[in-house]
N, C-alpha and C positions, 0 to 999 in steps of 0.2 A: 568394216563400216559401210553402210549403204550410202550411195552418192546420188544427189539430186542432179543427174545428168541424163541425156538421152540413153546412153549405155546402161546407166544405173536403173532407170525405171523400166526399160525393156527387158533387161536380163534378170531382174530381181523382183518381179511383180508379187510373188508369193510372200517374200520377206517384207515388202512395203505393206502389204495387206495385213500381215501379222503385227506390224507396228502400228496399225490403225490409221494408215494413210491412204486416202482415196487418190487414185491416179487418173489422168485424162482418159476418157472413154473413146478416144479417137487416135489415129496414127499421127503423133506430133510431128515426126519428120516429114510425112506427106503434106501436112498442113503448111509447114515452113516452106517447102518447095513450091507448093501451089500458090502461096501468098506472094512470092517474089514476082510472079508473072501476072497475078490477078489481085492486086492490092485493093482493099476495101476501106481500111481504116489506118490512119497514121496518127500517132499521139506524141505530143511534145511534153516532156516531163516524166522522167523515168523512175520517180521515187515511190514512196510507200503507198500513198493514196491511190496511185495508178495501179500498182501491182496487187494491192490488197482489196481493191474494189472494182475499178474500171475494167481491168483485164479479166477479172473473174466473171464479169457479165458476158463477155465474148466466149469465155470458157463454157458457160452454161449453154450458150447457143450451139457451140461446137459439139458439146456432149449430146445435145438433142438432135443433132444432124441438121440444124437450121442454118448453119453457115459452113463454108468450106475454107474461108480465109481468116487469118489471124490479124494481129495488130503489129505494125512496124513502129518502133519507138525511137524518138530522137531526143537528144539532150543538147540544149543550147549553152549550158553553163558548165557544171561540174561533170565531166565525162568519166570520173572515177567509177561511178556505179556501173557503167558499161564495161569498163576494163576489168574491174575487180569482182563484180557480182554476175552480170549478165553472161559474159563470154565463158568464164570457167564453168558455168552451169547450163550451157547451151540455151540460155534465155529462160530457163525454168525457174519458178519461184515456189518456195514452200509457204503456203498460206496457213496461218495459225489463228483460228477464231477463238477468242477468249470468252467463255460463257460465264454468266453471273454465278453459277454454282461451282465455279473454279475448275470445270472440265474444259477440255480443248477439242476442237475439231480440226483435223489436219487434211490438207489436200494439196497436190502439186498442180500448179497453174501452168499450162503449156500453150496458152493462146498468144503469148508474145513471141513473135517469129524472128525478130531482128532488133538490134540495138545500135543506133547510129549516133556519132558525135558530130554536132554542128558547131563546135566551139573553136574551130580553126586548127585543130590538131590532127585532123584526119581528112585530107582532101578527097580521098576515095569515098568516104561516107557522104560527103557533100554531093558528090556526083550521083551516088546511089539514091539519095533522098530526092534529088531533082528528077531523076529518071522515074521514080515511083509517082511523083506528083504530076508527071506528064501523062500518066496512064489514065485513059478514060474511065476505067473501072473504079478508081478511087472515089469514095463517097464522102469522106469527112476527114478533117484534121481537128483533133481535140487537144486540150491542154489541162495539165495540173502543174502549174509553175508558181503558185502563190500570188498574192496581190502584187508584189513588187515586180513580177515578171512582165506586167502590162504597163508599168510606169515609164513613160517616155519624157516626163517633166520632173525636174527636181523641186526641192523645197522652195527655191526662189522663183518658181513659176516658169523658168526657162527650160529648154530641152537639155537633157543630160549630155555629158561629154560623149558617151558612146553613141547615142543617137545622132549627134552632130557629125561624128566621124562616119557613121553609116550613110548619112545623107550626102556628105561630100564625096565618099568613096563609091557610092552607088551599089546596085544589087550584087555585084560580083564579090564584094569584100565585107559585106555587113555581118554583124555579130549579135546585136540585140534580138531577142526572140520575136518581137513585132516586126523588125526589119527583115528577119529571116522569113517570116510569114509572107510579107509583101514580095520578097524575092521568089519564093516558091509559087505564089499565085502568078507572078510574071511568067515563070516557066510554063505553068498550066495554060495561061492565056496564049502564049506563043505556040503551044502544041496543038491548039484547036479551040481555045476558050471554053473548055469543058466545064460543066457545072460542079459545084462542091459546096459543102457546108463547113464553116469554120466555127468550132464549138468549144467555148471555154467551159471547163468543169471546175472552176475555182470558186472560193468563197468571196466573190466580189459582187457588190450591188450592180445590177445591170451588166453582168460580165460580157455578154455578147456585144453590147453597145460599146464597151470599153475597147474590145479587140478591134471592132470596125473603125472606131475613131482613131486609134493608134496606127493601124495599118494604112488607113486613108491619109492621115497626116504625113506619113513617110512617103507614100506613093506620090502625093501631090508635090512634095518637096523634090522628089526625083524628077517629076515632070518639069518643074521649074529649072532643074539642072540639065534637062535634056536627055535624061536616061530612059524615060518612058514617054509615051504619047497620051493624048486624051482618050484614045480608044481603050487603053489599059484602065484608066480611071472609070470609064463607062462600064467596063467589065466588072470591076469590084463593086460598083454601086448598083448594078442590076441584080435585084433580089432573085430573079429567076436563074441567074448564073452563079452568084456567090451569096450565100446566106450566112448570117451571124446569129444563130439562135441563142437565146438566153437559157440558163440552167440554174438549178439549185441542187447542190450535192451535200451530203452529210454522212460521214462515217468517221469515227475516231480511230486513227492509225498512228499510234505513238512510235517513238524511237524503238528500234529492236532491243528487246530485253535480254541480257545475258542469261537470265534464269530460263528463258525459253530455249536458248541455244543449248543449255545444259540438259534440259528436258529432252530435246531432240537427240542429243548425244546419248542419253540414257536409253533411248529407244533404238539405238544402233545407227543413227543417221549422222554422218560426219560432215565436216566442212561448213558448218553453220555459224561460226563465230562472227559477231558484229565487229565493225571497224569504223573509224572516223576518218573521213577524207581530209586532204590538205586544206580544203575550203570549208571544213567544219561540219559537213553533213554526216549524220549517223546512218549507216547502211548495213545490210546483212543479206544473205541469200534467202532469208525468210522475212515475212511480214506478220507482225502480231497486231490484231485489230479486234474491236468489238463486233458483235453480231448485227445490231441495228444498222441499217443503211437506207438512205433515201437518195434518189436521183430523179428530179423532175425536169423535163426537157420541153422546150418550145418545138413543136413538130413542124419544122421548116427545113427540109432536106431536098434541094433541087435535083440531086442525082440519086435519090433513094437512100435507104439506110438499113442497117441490120434490124431485125425484128426484136428490139431490145425490150419491148413490153413483155415478151415471153420470159425475160429474165428479171422482171420486177420493176423496170423503169416506168415512171408515170409520164405520159405525154399529154400536153395541154397546149393552150395558146400562150402568147407572150404575157398577157395580164395574169394568167394563172401562175406562171413561173415567177413573175415579179412578186406576187403576193406571198408565195411559198418562201421565196428567197428572203424577202424582207422579214418574214416571220422568224426565220431561222437565224439569219446573219445579224439582224439588228435587235433581236429580242430574246429568242428562246434558247440559244446556245452560245453563239460566239461572244456576245458581251459578257456573259457569265464566265466563259473560259478566260477571257483577258483579265477580268477582275481577279479571278482566282490565281492567275499566272503571276501577276506582278506582286500581289500581296503574299502569295505563297512563297515566292523567293525571299521577300522581306522577313517572313516568319520562319524560314528555314525548312519548309516542306519540300519533299522530293516526289511525292505522289499526290495527284489530284484527289484520289479516293480518301487519302488521309485528311486532306483539307475539309472534306465533307463530313468529318467527325468533329470539326471545330465549330462550336455553336455560333460564334460571331460571324464566321465566313458563310455559314448556311443562312443566317439571317440576311446577310448582305446580298447573296445571289437570289434569294427568294424575293426580297424587296425590289432588286434590280429587274427581275423577270416579271413577277406577278403584279406588283404595285406600280412600277414605272414604265415597263415595256408594253404589257398587254393593252393598256388603255389607248395606245396609238397604233396598234396593229390591226389591219383589216383581215378578216377571216377568208383564207383562200378556198375554203370548202373542201378542196382535195385532201388537206390535212388540217386537223384541229389545233390551233395555236396552244390552247390551254392543255390539251392532252399531250402534245409534243413537249411542252415545257415541263409538265409533270414527269414524263418519262425521263427527260434529261436529268432533272434534279433527284428523283427518287431511285432511278435504275441505272442510268448511264454513268453519271459522274461518281456514283458510289461504288461502281464495279471494282472490287479490290484486285481482281485478276488483270485489270487493264493497267499496264505499267506506264501510264501517261504522267508526265511531270510538268510542273509549272514552268520549269526551265525551257522545255521544248515549246510550250505554247507562248512564252514570252518572246520568242524569236520574232523579229520584224514587227514588233508592236506598233511602231510609228506608221507602218503601212496599213495597219488594220483599224486604228482608231477613227479615221474618217467615216468608215462604214459602221463599225460596231457601236460607236457612241454618237458620231455625227449625224447619222441618219435618224436616230431616235429624236435628237434635238430638232432636226428639220421638221419631223412630223409633229412635234409639239407646236412649232410655229404655224404649220399648215392648218392644224386643228384648233388654233387659237387658245392653246393651253399654256399655263405659266410654267416655263422650265426652271425658273429661279427657285421653285419650291422643291425641286428634286433633291434627294439625299444620297441614295446609293450610287447614282451615276457620277456626281462630282467627287464622291469618295474614291471611286475607281480611277478617275482621271488624276486626282491628287496623289493617289497611291502609285500611279505609273511614274509621275514626276519624282516622287520620293524614292521609288525603285532606281531611277536613273542616277541617284547619288551613290549607288553600289554599296550601301551600308545596310545591314539588317536592323531589326528593331532594337538590338542592343548596341548598335553603333559599330559592329564588326564588318569588315569588308567581305563582299562576295563577288563572283564573276558575273557580269551581265551576259545575257544571251545575245547572239549576233543580231545586229540591226543596222541598216545602212545609215541611220541618222544618229547613232549613239554618240559619236565624237562631236558632232555639231550641237546636239542638245546638251551634252555634258559641258561643253564650252560655255553655253549660255547660263548654265547653273553653277559655273565655277565661282568660288568665293563663298558659297553657302557653307557654313560650318555647323556640323551636327551639335545640337544642344544650344545653338545661338540663333534663334529665329530672326533676330534683328539684322542678321547678315544677308537676309533675303532681298531686301530693298525692292526694286522694281524688276528684278531679274526674270520673273515669270511672265511679264506683260507681253514680250515679243513672241513667246510660245503660245500663250492662251488666246492671243488675238489673231493667230495665224489660221485663216480659214482653209488653207491648203492642207494643214495638218489635221484639223478637227472637222473639216467639212463646213464649219461655221465659225464666226468670231465669237468666242465664249463670252466676251463682254457684251456683245450685241444681244445675246439671248439671256443675259442676266446672271450668268454663272461664273464669270471671271472672278469677282470678289469672293464668292463662296469657295471656289477652288483655292484661291490664294490663302484664305483663312484656314482651310483644312490642311493645306500643305504646311503652313506655319506651325500648326499644332503637331503635325507628324514629325517635325524635325526638332521638337522641343527637348528631346532626350530619350534615354532608354525606356522602352515600353510605350512610347508616345503613339505609335500607329495603332497598337492594340487599344489604347485608351480612347482613341477617336472612334473606333468601331463600337466600343461599349457605350460611349456617350450618345452617339447618334442613332444606334440601332436597337 
């Protein structure tokens, strides 16, 4: 069997070519060695979106001879992907692009040159990461750590326990990704206050601002504790030294599909079996993803940057990014995804593409996107909102080769709703529109709360996807009995009025009572959720 390792791709080029696999057009080993002394790009978040999209951008530049250095990757949380995927395959990834016509495009990504664990289990990796960060050649640190990776405040509005520990312990012992970022910046400051860009590539509204706010909050707390001085704060807040550009990213990279692993095995490529880590992450030596991809970046890099426009990245100003990001995250994709996720779990679907054959769910996402979202989205000009939305609904979500599941997308929903639903509601307020007349959006919110009961539309139990607030939210919903709407009482009020959770107080925008009513209908008995969709859509 062919192996996706340095030895495998150098010793069996003809066999890989016969299997239809494109190999790197550069000396991977030489790039790895060069990168250790001349780092350009460090990335936090070693998962699928990074390997299947971000890393492939640098691969394109390396293939074109436009870059000499690769990407060093760090993991602040689940280090299993480093131990079980990166190291056994010499940091190589098999990229599997799933085409709408059911064909696949295969290539080995070699732009990732190292994988480091910053989760406290590998002190030597910590040392190496800080050494890289002290190097003047480093141009940026980017992230794909999902929305929850930037959260330093809990649902109660106070700092999380981990962040509190990081503040008390100081830069030497911190663990949260934002605390780690502050510590790395401190190392760079001490080494010579070299410039760098800190670049979030996650689906968060104003992601660059979120990183800056979190890092600065921790740094100022360290200053109060005497760990750092005002000169370090000045360094972080000097845009000519440290920038926090905003971005908009879009590419669907589902969990690794066992059928893809079997397809690779049939082609003679071994060692591709997926696995689930102890922390619940689904990983594999390959990444399966759709072809469409978008990355829009605010062009603010004080130490220079790779020429990523040569790989298809769109560079613009902050306003342009903000408009693109709002278009995608609050209207044209992410809200549709979340609505399909929670309702798909309730209806027992395991593929998003199968949901797009459900007439009621198609009506829901079309109304959510075209009728309720587009009226409050400003045209970013770089991308057309209506054209983007149409591609999502008619081509991307319907791609049967894309093994994307509602269960995957339902992960961390509590961290997503402030942006995916809350921002649209804020825009209704800003534009003076009546949010109380919305239908699809409150159905989606009520559907999420109904999902949290962990009962399908027939009243049978199913397993909730991981979410940091599952236990807390389920406790608030405890006592609600399927088939007995009168057991709801006022249990929803503390949830729907929580502006930290939804971005707004749903009662203040006129939606609280409507969501309560929809939820009550959804728990009425078997088939009640389906009945709600048919009644209102």
